[in-house]
N, C-alpha and C positions, 0 to 999 in steps of 0.2 A: 674296189673289192678289198676286204680286210685280208690280213696275212694269217697264216696258221699260228704264228707266235702271238699275235694280238688276240686271237680266239682262245688260245691256250691260257693266256693271262686272264681273259674274261671268265673262263671256266673256273679258275681258281678264285677270282673275285666273287663270283656267284657262290662258290662254296663257303667263302668267308662270311658273306651276307646271310646265307642260310644258317650257318653256325650261330651267328648272333641272334637271329630270329628264333632258333630252336631253344637257346638258353632262356630267352625272354618269355617263351610260351610253354614252359614246363615239358619240354621234349615231346615230340610227336612220335608215337609208336608206329613207324613205317619202315620196313626193311624191303628195299627194292633195288634192283639193278637199273641203271639209268644210262642212256646213250644220247649224245647230241650229235646229230649228223648235219654236215655242212657240204651239200652237194656241189656248190660252186667252187669250193676248194678241193673237192674230192678227198675229204678227210672227215674224221669223226673223233670224238672223245667219249670215254665212258668211265663210270665210277659206280658207287652204290650209295643209296641213302641208308643211313644208320642213325637211329634216334634223332631224326630230323636234320642230320648233317650229311653233306655230300663228301664222301671220303674215297680214297684209293683212285683218284683221277689219273687216267693214263690215256695215251694216244691210241687211236684205233677204235673200231666199232665193236659192239657187242650185239650180234644178231639176235640173241635171246633176251635182250634187255626188256624188263617189264614195263618201263616207261621210256619212250623214245621221242625226242624232239627232232624235227627236220625243218631247217630254215636256211636262208642265205647268210653268209658270214656277216655282212653289214647289218642285217636285221638282228642277228644274235648279239652283236656289240651294242646296238641301240637298245635291245631288250635288257641287257645287263646294266647299262648305264641309266636305265629308267626313261629313255627317250621314246620307247615304243611300248605301248600298253599291251600287256599279255592277252587280255580278252579281245582287243581289237585286232591284234596280229592273228589270232586264231580265227576269229570271225571273218577277217578280210582275206584269208588264204595265204598270208605271208608265212605262216607256221603251221605245221601239222604235228599232232600229238597222237601217239599210239599208247594208250594206257587204259586201265580199268577205270570206269567212271567214279567208283568209290575212292580210288587212289587220287584222282584229280581233286575231289572234294577235300581230301586230307591235305594235299599239297597247297591248296589255297591258304591254309593256316600259316604256312611258312613264308609265302611270298608277299 
């Protein structure tokens, strides 16, 4: 099982990757709150998407987040490293996403 610090670092790594993708793709117009829930660690992180970038990342959950990912900490690290395919994780039940389907389509442009 990964540690909270490893997951926090991975969240910031994900934010850096999204920022690079947002710059390369003419900024995606999507303003949403985001939560990443890691039940095996009993922790969560949240932030917000702003112009295709993940900003204001902090510890703790946002129960009102418009986009929420729920997965195990090891799967989260594998996802961020690129060792776990997003679509396979979702289809295989390793990850759950609560989001508007239109938001998911927009997010695919960033990932």
